N, C-alpha and C positions, 0 to 999 in steps of 0.2 A: 766691291772687290776690296780686300785688305790692302792697306798702304804699301806693304812690302811687295806684294804681287804686282801692284801698279808701277812701283819703281823698277821692278825687275823687267817688266815688258817694255818700259821706256827705254831702259839701258840697252835692252836687246835690239830695238829697231827704231824707236822714234827720234831720229836726227841726233842722237847721242853717240859719240864714237864707240863702236861695238867692241869694247875690251871684254872678252869673255870672263876673264878672271874677276871682273867687277860684278858680272851677272851671277857667277857662282858665289861670291861673298855675300850678296844680298839674300839669296835663298837658303844658304847653308844653315843658319841658325834655326830655320823652320822645318828642315828635312826630318821626318819621323825616324826614331831609331829602329822601329820595326815596321814592316810593310807586309802585305798579304796578297796572295794570288789564288783564285779559285779555278778549279778545272775538273774535268772527268778523269777517271782512271783509264788511261790508254797507254800505248807504248811510249809516246812522246813525253807524257807526264811521268811515267816510271823512269825513263832514261834521264830526265831532268833531275829527278831525286837521286838516281844512282851516281850521276856525274857532277851533281851540284851546279847545274847550268839553267838558264832561262833562254827561251827562244824569242827572238825579235821578228815580228811580222811586218809585212807591208800593210798600211792602212786600208788598202783596197779590199783586204779580206775581213775587215771588222764589220761589226753588226750595225754601226752608225754610218749611213751613207754619206754624211756630211764630214766625216773625220778627215782632218788635214785638207780641208777645202777652203775656199775663200771667194769673196765676191768682187767683181770688177764692174764698174759702171761704164759699159762700152760707149754710151753716148757722149761721155765727157772726155774720153781719151783723146779725141781729135779737137777738142775745144781748148784753144790756147788763149789765155787771158792775162798772163803776167809777162813781163819782159823776160824773166828768166826761162819760162816755158817756150816763149817764141824764139829765143836765142838757142836753146837746145835743139828745137826742130830745124832751124836754119842750118845748124851744123850738120844735122843728119842728112838734109836734102842738098847740101852744098850750094845753097843760093839764098841771099837775104831777101826779106820781104820789103816791099816799098812801105813808105810812111802811111799811105792810105790803107794798105793791107794790114799793117800793124794795128792801125786804129780800129779797123773792122774786127780784127781778131779779139782786141780787148773788149769790144762791144758784145762779144759772145757769138759772133758769126761763125758758122761752121767752115772748116778748111776749104771744102769744095766751093762753097758759095763765095768765099773770098778770092780764090783763084780765078773763077769765072767771071767775077765782077769787073775784071780789067778788060774784058771784051765787050764791045758794043753789041746791042741787040741784033743789028742787021748781019752780024757774023754768024748767027745761028740759023739752021734749017728750020722752017716753020713746023716741019713734022717732028722736030727734036728742039723745042724751045729751051731757053736757059733754065726755067724752073724744073723741067723734067730731068735735065742733066745734073742739076743740083741734087735733086732727089736720088738719082742713080749713084751719084758720087757718094752721098751720105750712106746709102745702102751698101755700097761697096766697102766703105771704110769701116762701118759697123760690123759687117760680116768678117772683114779681115781681122779686126780686133778680137772678135769672138773666137775665131779659129786659133789665133795666137794664145788666147786665154786658155782654151781647152787643152792645147798642147803643153803649155806651161804647167797647168794644174796636174795634168797626167804625169809629166816628168817629175814634178815635185813629189807626188804621192808614191811614185815608184822608186824614188831615191831615198825615201825615209824608211827607217825600220824602228818599230815601237814595241816595248813590252809594258803592259799595264799592270798597275798594283792599286791596292786600296789600303785604307788605315785600319780596317776592322776584320776580325775573323767571324763575327757573329751578324753579319748583314744578311737578313733572311731573304730578300729578293735576289741577291747575288748568289746565295746557295742554290736558289731555284734555277736562275737563268744561266749561270756559268758553271755549276757543279752538278749538272744533270739532275735536276729536281732533288737536291740534298743527298744524292747517292754518290757524289764525287768526294774531292778533298779540297782543303785550303791550306797552303804552305806559308809558313811564317819565315820571313827573311830578315836577317841582321844586316842593316844597311852599313853600319860602322865597320863590320868585319868582312864585307864583301869586296869584290874587285875594286881597285883604286879608282877606276873610271866610273864605277856605278854611281857614286854619290855626285860626281862632277856632272854627269850627263842626266841626272834625275830632275824632273820638273813637275810642279803642280799643274793640274788641268785647271784652266780658268773658265768658269761657266758663265755664259753671257746670253742675253736674249737675242742679239744680233750677230750675224756672221762677220768674221774679220773682212773689213773692206779694204782691199789692196789697191784701189784705184790710184791713190796718190803716189804709192811706191812704184807702180808700173809707169806713171807719167814721168817720174824722176829716176828711171832705172840707171841712168848714167851718173847719178849723184852719189859719190862714195859715203857722204854723211848719212845717207838713208839706211846703212847697214844691211844691204840686201844679201850680203852672204849669210845672214842669219834668217832670211825670209822663210825658208822651208821649216826651220825649227819653230819660228814664231807661229806659222800657220797650223802647226801640229798641236799647239797648246790650248786652242779654243774649242769648246763644245757647247751645245745647247744646254740650257738649265734643266731640260728634261732629264739629263743624266746626273744631275747634281748629287742625288742620293748615293752615287758611287764613290764620292770623295777620292777621286783618282790622282795618283802620281804616276808619271810614265817615264821610262827610260827611253831616250830619243837619240838615235844616231842617224846622221844625214850624210848624203853624198855617195851612198852605195858602198861604204868602207867594209860592210859585213856581208857582201853578196855571196862570197864563197863559204863562209862559216858564220851564219847569223846566230851565234850563241855567245853568252857571257857568263863567266863564273860568278857564283854567288855563295854566300854563307847561309845555310838553312838552319833555323833555330828549332823548328818544331813542325808537325803536320797534324791537321785536325781532320778527322774522318766525318763524313756526313752521317746524319742519323739514319739514312736509308741505304747506307753502303752495302753492297753485296759481300757475302763472306769471302768469295774468291778474290775480289778486288781488295778487300781488307787484308787478306793474307799476303798478297803481293806487296802492298805498301809496308806492312809490318816487317816483312823479310828484308826489304832494302834498308828501312830505317834502323832496324836492329843491327845490321852489319856496319852502319855509319854512326851509331849511338845518337840518333836523332829521336827525341821524345815524341810520342804519338798520343793524341788526345781524341776521345769520342765525344762528340757534342750531341746534346739531347735537349728536349724541352725542359723548362724548369717547373717546379711545383708551385711557385708563387703566382701572384697576379700579373707579373710582368711579362712582356713579350721579349724574353731573352733565351739565349742558348747557353747551356751549362756544359763546360768541358770536363771530362773525367779522363785522367791518364790511363792509357792501356799498358798493363804490365806484361 
């Protein structure tokens, strides 16, 4: 990961006060002047051209099932090993642990085991020995945390809206996968001239071999220094290295602020037509672009030995 990206994510969440202006200042020098978005020729795409807008989707609709997801180690959620963790849990349950219980917790004993350790063996029904109750307690705690995790992940994914961009108009796989097998279009956006919020809320996707592990942040959810108000934004920035060829930047809005009108104004520089675009679709795109003075280019294969696409302006 580049050093500036590492600094950005640390400022965003890792125990540094989450001053959003500092996050913006770190990434701003690296934001590309131009970004691109591939798509099929359909009513939504044509309306976006006509009104100079982009649509922000929920990540649940994306082709990556891991988008805006995170990992939680449910087994460690109820494992309290530091004085800070123990004190936080005492506050939540409204009752202090004994010195013996605190010692057992620091040794890595599970919560249910520690609580039941205070009862003599003769207090337990032989049909339900202490060991069985400990196992049942751990099973209950684990299932409880998993359910909380699922609800939290679902809530975050439904509260985030994202629009995805890339840095190239000549990415062959993206023409195939996102522009209907080279029969769609690729739109070029001018980031500097777009909506003032555009640049502020634009972030690079960070490609990693491992999912974002949110365990420590969930364990310290009451700690304001953990920057959990940025948790949903942070979770939306990480993707598997399998997607690295897309070189993605994404516009991210959190908290459901665009639920009633999930669009943002943009400045469109140009439109690139796929080499296999249908004449009917081409005519529709040209009509809109001509009325808005947007240059249109037709891409095609080059005649040299390179695997490149050559744009030719359509007059």
